[in-house]
N, C-alpha and C positions, 0 to 999 in steps of 0.2 A: 652641279655644285652642292645642292642640298644633300644629296646622297653621300657626298664626301664628308660633309659636316656631321651627318649622322654616324658615319663610320668612325670618324675621329672621336666623337663623344662616346661611342660604344667602347672604343679602345681605351679611352681615359677611364671609363667606369671599370673596365676589367683590370686595368692597372691599379686603380684604387683598391679593388677587392684583393688583388694579389698582394699589395703592400700590407693591407690589414691582416691577411693570413700569415704573411711572413713575420709581422710584428708579434702576433699572438704566439707563433711557434718559437720565436726568439725569447719571448718572456717565459714560456714554459720550459725551454731548455736552460735558461738562466736559473730558474727556481730549482731545477733538477741538479744543476752543477753546485748550487749552494748547499743543497741537501747532501750531496755526495761529499763535499768538502767537510761538512760537519761530521759525517760518518767517519771519514778518514781521520779527522782530528781526534774523535772519540777512540777509535781503534789504536791510534798512536799513543794516546794517554794510557789505555789499558795495557798495551805492550810495554810501555815504559815502567808501569807499576809492577808488571810481572818480572821485568829484568832488574828491578831495584835490588841492590845487594842486601841480603839478610844480615842480621847481627851475628849469625853463627858462622863459624869457619867452615868452608866447603870441604876441607880435608879432615875435619873432625868426624870421628866414628859416631854413629847413632848410639843412643844409650843402651840399646838391646844387644850390642856386640860384646 
């Protein structure tokens, strides 16, 4: 009976460690997701700025023509 209790305590300790490891990994992944979202948002802003229409007419000839 005592061996069985020791085995159960060992399994519980291993599960606690596994849960702690999973929690740390989940936290790391969430930080990475947040950083990637910020990067995407910045890239979208830059792309929108580049696509912003200029005040010049696109069909207008450059002054050197």
